[in-house]
All heavy atoms as a GROMACS GRO file, in nm:
protein
  607
    1TRP      N    1   2.710  -0.639  -7.311
    1TRP     CA    2   2.567  -0.632  -7.284
    1TRP      C    3   2.548  -0.557  -7.154
    1TRP      O    4   2.603  -0.593  -7.051
    1TRP     CB    5   2.512  -0.774  -7.275
    1TRP     CG    6   2.367  -0.775  -7.243
    1TRP    CD1    7   2.312  -0.791  -7.120
    1TRP    CD2    8   2.261  -0.758  -7.334
    1TRP    NE1    9   2.176  -0.786  -7.129
    1TRP    CE2   10   2.141  -0.766  -7.260
    1TRP    CE3   11   2.253  -0.736  -7.469
    1TRP    CZ2   12   2.017  -0.753  -7.318
    1TRP    CZ3   13   2.129  -0.724  -7.526
    1TRP    CH2   14   2.013  -0.732  -7.452
    2VAL      N   15   2.469  -0.453  -7.157
    2VAL     CA   16   2.437  -0.374  -7.038
    2VAL      C   17   2.286  -0.367  -7.028
    2VAL      O   18   2.219  -0.339  -7.126
    2VAL     CB   19   2.494  -0.231  -7.048
    2VAL    CG1   20   2.462  -0.151  -6.924
    2VAL    CG2   21   2.643  -0.234  -7.074
    3ASN      N   22   2.231  -0.392  -6.909
    3ASN     CA   23   2.087  -0.380  -6.894
    3ASN      C   24   2.051  -0.257  -6.813
    3ASN      O   25   2.133  -0.167  -6.798
    3ASN     CB   26   2.027  -0.509  -6.835
    3ASN     CG   27   2.068  -0.532  -6.692
    3ASN    OD1   28   2.109  -0.440  -6.622
    3ASN    ND2   29   2.058  -0.654  -6.647
    4SER      N   30   1.932  -0.255  -6.757
    4SER     CA   31   1.881  -0.136  -6.689
    4SER      C   32   1.950  -0.105  -6.557
    4SER      O   33   1.923  -0.003  -6.496
    4SER     CB   34   1.731  -0.151  -6.664
    4SER     OG   35   1.709  -0.259  -6.575
    5GLY      N   36   2.036  -0.189  -6.509
    5GLY     CA   37   2.106  -0.162  -6.385
    5GLY      C   38   2.053  -0.242  -6.268
    5GLY      O   39   2.114  -0.245  -6.162
    6GLY      N   40   1.942  -0.308  -6.284
    6GLY     CA   41   1.887  -0.391  -6.176
    6GLY      C   42   1.837  -0.307  -6.060
    6GLY      O   43   1.837  -0.185  -6.063
    7SER      N   44   1.793  -0.373  -5.955
    7SER     CA   45   1.743  -0.300  -5.840
    7SER      C   46   1.854  -0.277  -5.739
    7SER      O   47   1.944  -0.358  -5.724
    7SER     CB   48   1.628  -0.379  -5.775
    7SER     OG   49   1.675  -0.504  -5.730
    8PHE      N   50   1.848  -0.164  -5.672
    8PHE     CA   51   1.943  -0.127  -5.568
    8PHE      C   52   2.089  -0.127  -5.618
    8PHE      O   53   2.180  -0.158  -5.543
    8PHE     CB   54   1.928  -0.219  -5.446
    8PHE     CG   55   1.789  -0.219  -5.390
    8PHE    CD1   56   1.705  -0.327  -5.409
    8PHE    CD2   57   1.741  -0.108  -5.322
    8PHE    CE1   58   1.576  -0.326  -5.360
    8PHE    CE2   59   1.612  -0.106  -5.272
    8PHE     CZ   60   1.529  -0.216  -5.291
    9GLY      N   61   2.109  -0.097  -5.743
    9GLY     CA   62   2.244  -0.087  -5.797
    9GLY      C   63   2.315  -0.220  -5.809
    9GLY      O   64   2.437  -0.226  -5.815
   10GLY      N   65   2.240  -0.329  -5.815
   10GLY     CA   66   2.300  -0.462  -5.819
   10GLY      C   67   2.368  -0.497  -5.950
   10GLY      O   68   2.442  -0.593  -5.958
   11ASN      N   69   2.346  -0.420  -6.054
   11ASN     CA   70   2.405  -0.449  -6.184
   11ASN      C   71   2.451  -0.317  -6.246
   11ASN      O   72   2.370  -0.243  -6.300
   11ASN     CB   73   2.302  -0.519  -6.273
   11ASN     CG   74   2.366  -0.592  -6.387
   11ASN    OD1   75   2.487  -0.595  -6.400
   11ASN    ND2   76   2.285  -0.652  -6.471
   12PRO      N   77   2.580  -0.285  -6.239
   12PRO     CA   78   2.626  -0.153  -6.282
   12PRO      C   79   2.612  -0.132  -6.433
   12PRO      O   80   2.619  -0.226  -6.512
   12PRO     CB   81   2.773  -0.152  -6.242
   12PRO     CG   82   2.812  -0.296  -6.239
   12PRO     CD   83   2.689  -0.370  -6.196
   13LEU      N   84   2.591  -0.007  -6.471
   13LEU     CA   85   2.584   0.029  -6.612
   13LEU      C   86   2.723   0.047  -6.672
   13LEU      O   87   2.740   0.044  -6.792
   13LEU     CB   88   2.503   0.158  -6.629
   13LEU     CG   89   2.356   0.147  -6.586
   13LEU    CD1   90   2.290   0.284  -6.593
   13LEU    CD2   91   2.282   0.046  -6.671
   14ARG      N   92   2.824   0.065  -6.588
   14ARG     CA   93   2.961   0.084  -6.635
   14ARG      C   94   3.017  -0.050  -6.682
   14ARG      O   95   2.998  -0.153  -6.619
   14ARG     CB   96   3.047   0.138  -6.522
   14ARG     CG   97   3.191   0.162  -6.566
   14ARG     CD   98   3.279   0.208  -6.454
   14ARG     NE   99   3.223   0.328  -6.394
   14ARG     CZ  100   3.257   0.372  -6.275
   14ARG    NH1  101   3.345   0.309  -6.202
   14ARG    NH2  102   3.203   0.481  -6.226
   15GLN      N  103   3.090  -0.047  -6.791
   15GLN     CA  104   3.155  -0.166  -6.844
   15GLN      C  105   3.305  -0.145  -6.846
   15GLN      O  106   3.353  -0.037  -6.880
   15GLN     CB  107   3.107  -0.195  -6.987
   15GLN     CG  108   2.959  -0.225  -6.995
   15GLN     CD  109   2.924  -0.352  -6.923
   15GLN    OE1  110   2.974  -0.459  -6.956
   15GLN    NE2  111   2.841  -0.341  -6.822
   16HIS      N  112   3.380  -0.247  -6.812
   16HIS     CA  113   3.526  -0.244  -6.818
   16HIS      C  114   3.565  -0.339  -6.930
   16HIS      O  115   3.532  -0.457  -6.925
   16HIS     CB  116   3.584  -0.291  -6.685
   16HIS     CG  117   3.734  -0.288  -6.683
   16HIS    ND1  118   3.804  -0.205  -6.600
   16HIS    CD2  119   3.826  -0.356  -6.754
   16HIS    CE1  120   3.933  -0.223  -6.620
   16HIS    NE2  121   3.949  -0.314  -6.713
   17VAL      N  122   3.633  -0.287  -7.030
   17VAL     CA  123   3.667  -0.367  -7.147
   17VAL      C  124   3.818  -0.376  -7.159
   17VAL      O  125   3.886  -0.274  -7.172
   17VAL     CB  126   3.607  -0.305  -7.276
   17VAL    CG1  127   3.643  -0.387  -7.397
   17VAL    CG2  128   3.456  -0.290  -7.262
   18GLY      N  129   3.872  -0.497  -7.153
   18GLY     CA  130   4.015  -0.518  -7.172
   18GLY      C  131   4.045  -0.536  -7.319
   18GLY      O  132   3.977  -0.611  -7.389
   19LEU      N  133   4.146  -0.468  -7.369
   19LEU     CA  134   4.176  -0.472  -7.512
   19LEU      C  135   4.314  -0.526  -7.543
   19LEU      O  136   4.363  -0.512  -7.654
   19LEU     CB  137   4.159  -0.332  -7.571
   19LEU     CG  138   4.018  -0.275  -7.558
   19LEU    CD1  139   4.016  -0.129  -7.596
   19LEU    CD2  140   3.920  -0.355  -7.641
   20GLY      N  141   4.378  -0.588  -7.443
   20GLY     CA  142   4.508  -0.650  -7.468
   20GLY      C  143   4.612  -0.552  -7.516
   20GLY      O  144   4.633  -0.446  -7.458
   21LYS      N  145   4.676  -0.584  -7.628
   21LYS     CA  146   4.783  -0.500  -7.681
   21LYS      C  147   4.735  -0.400  -7.786
   21LYS      O  148   4.816  -0.341  -7.857
   21LYS     CB  149   4.892  -0.589  -7.741
   21LYS     CG  150   4.961  -0.673  -7.636
   21LYS     CD  151   5.072  -0.755  -7.696
   21LYS     CE  152   5.138  -0.839  -7.586
   21LYS     NZ  153   5.257  -0.907  -7.631
   22ALA      N  154   4.606  -0.379  -7.793
   22ALA     CA  155   4.551  -0.283  -7.890
   22ALA      C  156   4.606  -0.143  -7.862
   22ALA      O  157   4.642  -0.110  -7.749
   22ALA     CB  158   4.399  -0.281  -7.883
   23THR      N  159   4.611  -0.060  -7.964
   23THR     CA  160   4.658   0.077  -7.948
   23THR      C  161   4.544   0.178  -7.957
   23THR      O  162   4.561   0.293  -7.921
   23THR     CB  163   4.764   0.111  -8.056
   23THR    OG1  164   4.706   0.090  -8.184
   23THR    CG2  165   4.887   0.024  -8.038
   24ARG      N  166   4.428   0.134  -8.005
   24ARG     CA  167   4.309   0.218  -8.012
   24ARG      C  168   4.189   0.130  -8.046
   24ARG      O  169   4.204   0.015  -8.084
   24ARG     CB  170   4.325   0.329  -8.116
   24ARG     CG  171   4.329   0.278  -8.260
   24ARG     CD  172   4.367   0.390  -8.356
   24ARG     NE  173   4.361   0.350  -8.494
   24ARG     CZ  174   4.449   0.273  -8.558
   24ARG    NH1  175   4.554   0.224  -8.493
   24ARG    NH2  176   4.436   0.245  -8.685
   25ILE      N  177   4.071   0.187  -8.033
   25ILE     CA  178   3.949   0.118  -8.073
   25ILE      C  179   3.914   0.170  -8.212
   25ILE      O  180   3.887   0.289  -8.230
   25ILE     CB  181   3.834   0.146  -7.975
   25ILE    CG1  182   3.871   0.094  -7.836
   25ILE    CG2  183   3.704   0.082  -8.025
   25ILE    CD1  184   3.776   0.137  -7.727
   26LEU      N  185   3.917   0.083  -8.310
   26LEU     CA  186   3.888   0.125  -8.447
   26LEU      C  187   3.740   0.158  -8.464
   26LEU      O  188   3.704   0.257  -8.527
   26LEU     CB  189   3.926   0.016  -8.547
   26LEU     CG  190   4.075  -0.018  -8.554
   26LEU    CD1  191   4.098  -0.135  -8.648
   26LEU    CD2  192   4.154   0.103  -8.599
   27LYS      N  193   3.653   0.074  -8.406
   27LYS     CA  194   3.510   0.093  -8.423
   27LYS      C  195   3.435   0.038  -8.302
   27LYS      O  196   3.460  -0.073  -8.259
   27LYS     CB  197   3.463   0.020  -8.550
   27LYS     CG  198   3.317   0.030  -8.579
   27LYS     CD  199   3.288  -0.047  -8.709
   27LYS     CE  200   3.142  -0.060  -8.736
   27LYS     NZ  201   3.119  -0.140  -8.858
   28LEU      N  202   3.345   0.118  -8.247
   28LEU     CA  203   3.261   0.078  -8.135
   28LEU      C  204   3.116   0.100  -8.176
   28LEU      O  205   3.078   0.211  -8.213
   28LEU     CB  206   3.294   0.162  -8.011
   28LEU     CG  207   3.203   0.144  -7.890
   28LEU    CD1  208   3.213   0.002  -7.833
   28LEU    CD2  209   3.236   0.246  -7.783
   29GLU      N  210   3.037  -0.006  -8.172
   29GLU     CA  211   2.895   0.004  -8.206
   29GLU      C  212   2.813  -0.014  -8.079
   29GLU      O  213   2.838  -0.105  -8.001
   29GLU     CB  214   2.855  -0.104  -8.306
   29GLU     CG  215   2.914  -0.085  -8.442
   29GLU     CD  216   2.860  -0.186  -8.543
   29GLU    OE1  217   2.755  -0.248  -8.518
   29GLU    OE2  218   2.924  -0.202  -8.647
   30VAL      N  219   2.716   0.073  -8.059
   30VAL     CA  220   2.625   0.066  -7.946
   30VAL      C  221   2.484   0.055  -8.000
   30VAL      O  222   2.438   0.144  -8.074
   30VAL     CB  223   2.637   0.190  -7.854
   30VAL    CG1  224   2.539   0.180  -7.738
   30VAL    CG2  225   2.779   0.206  -7.805
   31TYR      N  226   2.415  -0.054  -7.965
   31TYR     CA  227   2.276  -0.073  -8.008
   31TYR      C  228   2.184  -0.036  -7.893
   31TYR      O  229   2.202  -0.082  -7.781
   31TYR     CB  230   2.252  -0.219  -8.049
   31TYR     CG  231   2.106  -0.248  -8.076
   31TYR    CD1  232   2.044  -0.196  -8.188
   31TYR    CD2  233   2.032  -0.324  -7.987
   31TYR    CE1  234   1.910  -0.220  -8.213
   31TYR    CE2  235   1.898  -0.350  -8.011
   31TYR     CZ  236   1.838  -0.297  -8.123
   31TYR     OH  237   1.705  -0.321  -8.147
   32TRP      N  238   2.085   0.048  -7.922
   32TRP     CA  239   1.987   0.093  -7.824
   32TRP      C  240   1.854   0.026  -7.856
   32TRP      O  241   1.787   0.063  -7.952
   32TRP     CB  242   1.972   0.245  -7.829
   32TRP     CG  243   2.100   0.319  -7.804
   32TRP    CD1  244   2.185   0.369  -7.897
   32TRP    CD2  245   2.156   0.350  -7.677
   32TRP    NE1  246   2.292   0.430  -7.836
   32TRP    CE2  247   2.276   0.421  -7.701
   32TRP    CE3  248   2.118   0.327  -7.546
   32TRP    CZ2  249   2.358   0.466  -7.598
   32TRP    CZ3  250   2.198   0.373  -7.444
   32TRP    CH2  251   2.317   0.443  -7.470
   33PRO      N  252   1.815  -0.075  -7.779
   33PRO     CA  253   1.692  -0.149  -7.811
   33PRO      C  254   1.565  -0.066  -7.801
   33PRO      O  255   1.470  -0.090  -7.876
   33PRO     CB  256   1.690  -0.263  -7.709
   33PRO     CG  257   1.786  -0.226  -7.603
   33PRO     CD  258   1.884  -0.130  -7.663
   34THR      N  259   1.560   0.034  -7.714
   34THR     CA  260   1.440   0.115  -7.699
   34THR      C  261   1.406   0.191  -7.827
   34THR      O  262   1.292   0.196  -7.870
   34THR     CB  263   1.454   0.214  -7.582
   34THR    OG1  264   1.485   0.141  -7.464
   34THR    CG2  265   1.329   0.294  -7.561
   35SER      N  266   1.509   0.249  -7.889
   35SER     CA  267   1.487   0.326  -8.012
   35SER      C  268   1.520   0.246  -8.137
   35SER      O  269   1.502   0.295  -8.248
   35SER     CB  270   1.571   0.454  -8.010
   35SER     OG  271   1.710   0.422  -8.004
   36ASP      N  272   1.573   0.123  -8.119
   36ASP     CA  273   1.614   0.037  -8.230
   36ASP      C  274   1.718   0.106  -8.319
   36ASP      O  275   1.720   0.091  -8.440
   36ASP     CB  276   1.493  -0.007  -8.313
   36ASP     CG  277   1.526  -0.123  -8.406
   36ASP    OD1  278   1.610  -0.208  -8.369
   36ASP    OD2  279   1.470  -0.127  -8.518
   37GLN      N  280   1.806   0.184  -8.255
   37GLN     CA  281   1.911   0.257  -8.327
   37GLN      C  282   2.048   0.204  -8.287
   37GLN      O  283   2.067   0.157  -8.176
   37GLN     CB  284   1.903   0.407  -8.295
   37GLN     CG  285   1.774   0.473  -8.334
   37GLN     CD  286   1.755   0.477  -8.485
   37GLN    OE1  287   1.846   0.511  -8.560
   37GLN    NE2  288   1.636   0.440  -8.530
   38THR      N  289   2.142   0.216  -8.380
   38THR     CA  290   2.280   0.180  -8.353
   38THR      C  291   2.367   0.303  -8.374
   38THR      O  292   2.356   0.370  -8.477
   38THR     CB  293   2.327   0.066  -8.445
   38THR    OG1  294   2.244  -0.048  -8.423
   38THR    CG2  295   2.473   0.029  -8.419
   39GLN      N  296   2.450   0.332  -8.276
   39GLN     CA  297   2.546   0.441  -8.289
   39GLN      C  298   2.684   0.380  -8.314
   39GLN      O  299   2.717   0.276  -8.257
   39GLN     CB  300   2.552   0.524  -8.161
   39GLN     CG  301   2.430   0.610  -8.139
   39GLN     CD  302   2.440   0.687  -8.009
   39GLN    OE1  303   2.387   0.641  -7.910
   39GLN    NE2  304   2.508   0.800  -8.010
   40VAL      N  305   2.763   0.446  -8.397
   40VAL     CA  306   2.897   0.398  -8.429
   40VAL      C  307   2.997   0.509  -8.396
   40VAL      O  308   2.980   0.624  -8.437
   40VAL     CB  309   2.909   0.358  -8.578
   40VAL    CG1  310   3.050   0.311  -8.610
   40VAL    CG2  311   2.806   0.249  -8.612
   41PHE      N  312   3.101   0.472  -8.322
   41PHE     CA  313   3.209   0.563  -8.288
   41PHE      C  314   3.338   0.503  -8.342
   41PHE      O  315   3.358   0.382  -8.335
   41PHE     CB  316   3.218   0.581  -8.136
   41PHE     CG  317   3.090   0.631  -8.075
   41PHE    CD1  318   2.997   0.542  -8.025
   41PHE    CD2  319   3.063   0.767  -8.071
   41PHE    CE1  320   2.877   0.586  -7.970
   41PHE    CE2  321   2.944   0.812  -8.016
   41PHE     CZ  322   2.851   0.722  -7.966
   42ARG      N  323   3.427   0.584  -8.393
   42ARG     CA  324   3.550   0.534  -8.455
   42ARG      C  325   3.673   0.602  -8.395
   42ARG      O  326   3.666   0.714  -8.348
   42ARG     CB  327   3.547   0.558  -8.606
   42ARG     CG  328   3.436   0.483  -8.675
   42ARG     CD  329   3.439   0.504  -8.826
   42ARG     NE  330   3.324   0.444  -8.890
   42ARG     CZ  331   3.311   0.316  -8.920
   42ARG    NH1  332   3.408   0.233  -8.892
   42ARG    NH2  333   3.202   0.270  -8.979
   43GLU      N  334   3.785   0.528  -8.402
   43GLU     CA  335   3.916   0.580  -8.361
   43GLU      C  336   3.914   0.637  -8.219
   43GLU      O  337   3.944   0.754  -8.196
   43GLU     CB  338   3.965   0.686  -8.460
   43GLU     CG  339   3.984   0.634  -8.601
   43GLU     CD  340   4.100   0.536  -8.615
   43GLU    OE1  341   4.197   0.543  -8.537
   43GLU    OE2  342   4.092   0.452  -8.706
   44ILE      N  343   3.880   0.553  -8.122
   44ILE     CA  344   3.872   0.596  -7.983
   44ILE      C  345   4.004   0.561  -7.914
   44ILE      O  346   4.046   0.445  -7.915
   44ILE     CB  347   3.756   0.525  -7.912
   44ILE    CG1  348   3.624   0.559  -7.983
   44ILE    CG2  349   3.750   0.567  -7.765
   44ILE    CD1  350   3.506   0.479  -7.934
   45PRO      N  351   4.071   0.659  -7.853
   45PRO     CA  352   4.194   0.630  -7.780
   45PRO      C  353   4.166   0.540  -7.659
   45PRO      O  354   4.057   0.540  -7.605
   45PRO     CB  355   4.244   0.768  -7.734
   45PRO     CG  356   4.171   0.866  -7.821
   45PRO     CD  357   4.041   0.802  -7.856
   46LEU      N  358   4.268   0.468  -7.616
   46LEU     CA  359   4.254   0.378  -7.502
   46LEU      C  360   4.278   0.449  -7.369
   46LEU      O  361   4.309   0.568  -7.366
   46LEU     CB  362   4.354   0.263  -7.516
   46LEU     CG  363   4.344   0.177  -7.640
   46LEU    CD1  364   4.444   0.064  -7.634
   46LEU    CD2  365   4.204   0.123  -7.658
   47ASP      N  366   4.266   0.371  -7.260
   47ASP     CA  367   4.297   0.416  -7.124
   47ASP      C  368   4.218   0.540  -7.083
   47ASP      O  369   4.273   0.640  -7.038
   47ASP     CB  370   4.447   0.440  -7.107
   47ASP     CG  371   4.527   0.314  -7.126
   47ASP    OD1  372   4.477   0.206  -7.089
   47ASP    OD2  373   4.639   0.323  -7.179
   48GLN      N  374   4.088   0.531  -7.097
   48GLN     CA  375   4.002   0.640  -7.056
   48GLN      C  376   3.863   0.586  -7.024
   48GLN      O  377   3.828   0.475  -7.062
   48GLN     CB  378   3.991   0.747  -7.165
   48GLN     CG  379   3.925   0.696  -7.293
   48GLN     CD  380   3.906   0.806  -7.396
   48GLN    OE1  381   3.886   0.922  -7.361
   48GLN    NE2  382   3.913   0.770  -7.523
   49PHE      N  383   3.787   0.664  -6.950
   49PHE     CA  384   3.646   0.637  -6.928
   49PHE      C  385   3.570   0.723  -7.027
   49PHE      O  386   3.600   0.842  -7.041
   49PHE     CB  387   3.604   0.677  -6.786
   49PHE     CG  388   3.656   0.586  -6.680
   49PHE    CD1  389   3.772   0.617  -6.612
   49PHE    CD2  390   3.588   0.469  -6.647
   49PHE    CE1  391   3.820   0.534  -6.512
   49PHE    CE2  392   3.635   0.385  -6.548
   49PHE     CZ  393   3.752   0.417  -6.481
   50ILE      N  394   3.473   0.663  -7.096
   50ILE     CA  395   3.390   0.743  -7.185
   50ILE      C  396   3.244   0.725  -7.146
   50ILE      O  397   3.204   0.623  -7.091
   50ILE     CB  398   3.411   0.707  -7.334
   50ILE    CG1  399   3.371   0.563  -7.364
   50ILE    CG2  400   3.554   0.736  -7.377
   50ILE    CD1  401   3.370   0.531  -7.513
   51GLU      N  402   3.165   0.827  -7.174
   51GLU     CA  403   3.021   0.824  -7.148
   51GLU      C  404   2.951   0.837  -7.282
   51GLU      O  405   2.977   0.930  -7.359
   51GLU     CB  406   2.982   0.939  -7.057
   51GLU     CG  407   2.835   0.945  -7.027
   51GLU     CD  408   2.799   1.061  -6.936
   51GLU    OE1  409   2.886   1.106  -6.858
   51GLU    OE2  410   2.684   1.106  -6.943
   52ILE      N  411   2.862   0.742  -7.309
   52ILE     CA  412   2.786   0.743  -7.433
   52ILE      C  413   2.640   0.763  -7.398
   52ILE      O  414   2.585   0.692  -7.313
   52ILE     CB  415   2.806   0.611  -7.510
   52ILE    CG1  416   2.954   0.594  -7.546
   52ILE    CG2  417   2.718   0.608  -7.635
   52ILE    CD1  418   2.989   0.460  -7.603
   53THR      N  419   2.576   0.860  -7.463
   53THR     CA  420   2.436   0.890  -7.438
   53THR      C  421   2.357   0.864  -7.566
   53THR      O  422   2.398   0.907  -7.674
   53THR     CB  423   2.418   1.037  -7.395
   53THR    OG1  424   2.497   1.059  -7.278
   53THR    CG2  425   2.273   1.070  -7.366
   54GLU      N  426   2.249   0.792  -7.551
   54GLU     CA  427   2.165   0.757  -7.666
   54GLU      C  428   2.125   0.882  -7.744
   54GLU      O  429   2.080   0.980  -7.687
   54GLU     CB  430   2.039   0.684  -7.619
   54GLU     CG  431   1.952   0.635  -7.731
   54GLU     CD  432   1.837   0.550  -7.682
   54GLU    OE1  433   1.822   0.530  -7.560
   54GLU    OE2  434   1.762   0.502  -7.768
   55GLY      N  435   2.147   0.879  -7.875
   55GLY     CA  436   2.107   0.987  -7.962
   55GLY      C  437   2.210   1.098  -7.980
   55GLY      O  438   2.195   1.182  -8.067
   56GLN      N  439   2.315   1.100  -7.898
   56GLN     CA  440   2.418   1.203  -7.914
   56GLN      C  441   2.528   1.148  -8.004
   56GLN      O  442   2.571   1.034  -7.987
   56GLN     CB  443   2.475   1.244  -7.779
   56GLN     CG  444   2.376   1.321  -7.696
   56GLN     CD  445   2.438   1.376  -7.569
   56GLN    OE1  446   2.556   1.361  -7.543
   56GLN    NE2  447   2.356   1.442  -7.489
   57GLY      N  448   2.574   1.227  -8.097
   57GLY     CA  449   2.670   1.182  -8.195
   57GLY      C  450   2.813   1.168  -8.146
   57GLY      O  451   2.896   1.109  -8.214
   58GLU      N  452   2.843   1.223  -8.030
   58GLU     CA  453   2.978   1.218  -7.976
   58GLU      C  454   2.976   1.158  -7.836
   58GLU      O  455   2.881   1.177  -7.762
   58GLU     CB  456   3.038   1.359  -7.968
   58GLU     CG  457   3.047   1.432  -8.101
   58GLU     CD  458   3.152   1.372  -8.193
   58GLU    OE1  459   3.256   1.324  -8.141
   58GLU    OE2  460   3.131   1.375  -8.315
   59TYR      N  461   3.083   1.087  -7.801
   59TYR     CA  462   3.098   1.038  -7.664
   59TYR      C  463   3.172   1.144  -7.583
   59TYR      O  464   3.234   1.234  -7.640
   59TYR     CB  465   3.172   0.904  -7.660
   59TYR     CG  466   3.316   0.911  -7.706
   59TYR    CD1  467   3.417   0.944  -7.618
   59TYR    CD2  468   3.350   0.885  -7.839
   59TYR    CE1  469   3.550   0.950  -7.660
   59TYR    CE2  470   3.481   0.891  -7.881
   59TYR     CZ  471   3.580   0.924  -7.792
   59TYR     OH  472   3.710   0.931  -7.833
   60ARG      N  473   3.163   1.135  -7.451
   60ARG     CA  474   3.235   1.228  -7.364
   60ARG      C  475   3.341   1.152  -7.286
   60ARG      O  476   3.313   1.047  -7.231
   60ARG     CB  477   3.141   1.297  -7.266
   60ARG     CG  478   3.043   1.389  -7.334
   60ARG     CD  479   2.965   1.477  -7.239
   60ARG     NE  480   2.912   1.406  -7.124
   60ARG     CZ  481   2.873   1.464  -7.013
   60ARG    NH1  482   2.880   1.594  -7.000
   60ARG    NH2  483   2.823   1.394  -6.913
   61SER      N  484   3.461   1.207  -7.282
   61SER     CA  485   3.566   1.150  -7.199
   61SER      C  486   3.542   1.198  -7.056
   61SER      O  487   3.515   1.315  -7.032
   61SER     CB  488   3.703   1.197  -7.248
   61SER     OG  489   3.805   1.135  -7.175
   62ARG      N  490   3.546   1.104  -6.960
   62ARG     CA  491   3.515   1.134  -6.822
   62ARG      C  492   3.635   1.109  -6.732
   62ARG      O  493   3.713   1.018  -6.756
   62ARG     CB  494   3.399   1.047  -6.773
   62ARG     CG  495   3.273   1.055  -6.855
   62ARG     CD  496   3.210   1.188  -6.846
   62ARG     NE  497   3.174   1.212  -6.707
   62ARG     CZ  498   3.080   1.295  -6.668
   62ARG    NH1  499   3.011   1.362  -6.754
   62ARG    NH2  500   3.055   1.311  -6.540
   63THR      N  501   3.647   1.188  -6.627
   63THR     CA  502   3.749   1.168  -6.526
   63THR      C  503   3.688   1.089  -6.412
   63THR      O  504   3.580   1.122  -6.365
   63THR     CB  505   3.800   1.303  -6.473
   63THR    OG1  506   3.853   1.378  -6.581
   63THR    CG2  507   3.907   1.283  -6.368
   64GLN      N  508   3.756   0.985  -6.369
   64GLN     CA  509   3.708   0.904  -6.258
   64GLN      C  510   3.805   0.919  -6.142
   64GLN      O  511   3.925   0.901  -6.158
   64GLN     CB  512   3.697   0.757  -6.298
   64GLN     CG  513   3.594   0.733  -6.406
   64GLN     CD  514   3.454   0.761  -6.357
   64GLN    OE1  515   3.416   0.721  -6.249
   64GLN    NE2  516   3.377   0.831  -6.438
   65THR      N  517   3.753   0.950  -6.024
   65THR     CA  518   3.834   0.964  -5.904
   65THR      C  519   3.830   0.834  -5.826
   65THR      O  520   3.721   0.782  -5.800
   65THR     CB  521   3.780   1.079  -5.817
   65THR    OG1  522   3.776   1.198  -5.895
   65THR    CG2  523   3.867   1.101  -5.695
   66PRO      N  524   3.945   0.779  -5.790
   66PRO     CA  525   3.945   0.655  -5.712
   66PRO      C  526   3.874   0.674  -5.578
   66PRO      O  527   3.878   0.781  -5.518
   66PRO     CB  528   4.094   0.624  -5.690
   66PRO     CG  529   4.167   0.710  -5.786
   66PRO     CD  530   4.080   0.827  -5.816
   67CYS      N  531   3.812   0.570  -5.531
   67CYS     CA  532   3.744   0.570  -5.403
   67CYS      C  533   3.830   0.490  -5.305
   67CYS      O  534   3.860   0.374  -5.330
   67CYS     CB  535   3.606   0.506  -5.417
   67CYS     SG  536   3.515   0.505  -5.265
   68HIS      N  537   3.874   0.553  -5.198
   68HIS     CA  538   3.960   0.487  -5.100
   68HIS      C  539   3.880   0.453  -4.976
   68HIS      O  540   3.807   0.536  -4.922
   68HIS     CB  541   4.078   0.578  -5.064
   68HIS     CG  542   4.163   0.610  -5.181
   68HIS    ND1  543   4.254   0.522  -5.236
   68HIS    CD2  544   4.171   0.722  -5.258
   68HIS    CE1  545   4.314   0.578  -5.338
   68HIS    NE2  546   4.265   0.698  -5.355
   69PHE      N  547   3.895   0.330  -4.930
   69PHE     CA  548   3.827   0.285  -4.810
   69PHE      C  549   3.931   0.270  -4.698
   69PHE      O  550   4.040   0.222  -4.722
   69PHE     CB  551   3.758   0.151  -4.834
   69PHE     CG  552   3.648   0.161  -4.933
   69PHE    CD1  553   3.669   0.123  -5.065
   69PHE    CD2  554   3.522   0.208  -4.899
   69PHE    CE1  555   3.568   0.133  -5.160
   69PHE    CE2  556   3.421   0.218  -4.991
   69PHE     CZ  557   3.444   0.180  -5.122
   70PRO      N  558   3.895   0.310  -4.576
   70PRO     CA  559   3.992   0.297  -4.467
   70PRO      C  560   4.017   0.151  -4.434
   70PRO      O  561   3.929   0.066  -4.449
   70PRO     CB  562   3.924   0.368  -4.350
   70PRO     CG  563   3.778   0.365  -4.384
   70PRO     CD  564   3.769   0.366  -4.534
   71SER      N  565   4.137   0.124  -4.389
   71SER     CA  566   4.172  -0.010  -4.345
   71SER      C  567   4.093  -0.041  -4.219
   71SER      O  568   4.080   0.044  -4.132
   71SER     CB  569   4.323  -0.017  -4.317
   71SER     OG  570   4.353  -0.136  -4.250
   72PRO      N  571   4.040  -0.164  -4.206
   72PRO     CA  572   3.967  -0.199  -4.083
   72PRO      C  573   4.050  -0.177  -3.957
   72PRO      O  574   3.998  -0.143  -3.853
   72PRO     CB  575   3.934  -0.347  -4.101
   72PRO     CG  576   3.936  -0.368  -4.248
   72PRO     CD  577   4.039  -0.272  -4.301
   73ALA      N  578   4.182  -0.197  -3.967
   73ALA     CA  579   4.269  -0.178  -3.850
   73ALA      C  580   4.276  -0.031  -3.810
   73ALA      O  581   4.303   0.001  -3.694
   73ALA     CB  582   4.408  -0.231  -3.881
   74LEU      N  583   4.254   0.062  -3.904
   74LEU     CA  584   4.262   0.205  -3.874
   74LEU      C  585   4.127   0.265  -3.839
   74LEU      O  586   4.121   0.379  -3.795
   74LEU     CB  587   4.320   0.278  -3.995
   74LEU     CG  588   4.462   0.235  -4.038
   74LEU    CD1  589   4.503   0.311  -4.164
   74LEU    CD2  590   4.560   0.260  -3.926
   75ALA      N  591   4.020   0.191  -3.862
   75ALA     CA  592   3.887   0.244  -3.835
   75ALA      C  593   3.865   0.259  -3.684
   75ALA      O  594   3.912   0.180  -3.603
   75ALA     CB  595   3.781   0.152  -3.894
   76ALA      N  596   3.790   0.362  -3.647
   76ALA     CA  597   3.760   0.385  -3.506
   76ALA      C  598   3.666   0.278  -3.454
   76ALA      O  599   3.577   0.235  -3.526
   76ALA     CB  600   3.698   0.524  -3.487
   77PRO      N  601   3.682   0.234  -3.327
   77PRO     CA  602   3.594   0.130  -3.272
   77PRO      C  603   3.453   0.180  -3.250
   77PRO      O  604   3.422   0.289  -3.238
   77PRO     CB  605   3.660   0.091  -3.140
   77PRO     CG  606   3.761   0.198  -3.110
   77PRO     CD  607   3.785   0.274  -3.237
   0.00000   0.00000   0.00000
């Protein structure tokens, strides 16, 4: 379940889904309440970020760059 994101980014739109020992996603259904439409995607490989846009027939594989924060001990006073 993903909502509008809340105020000030308090509720992220990104979802992290653990799939255990699965080797792929056989079927992913996304329901869009605004348009009352359901999109279905099949045979999705694991270990990736995907972007799904309402009304588009294909998802996009996305690259995510890790965000590194400095150690408090190394930060300048």
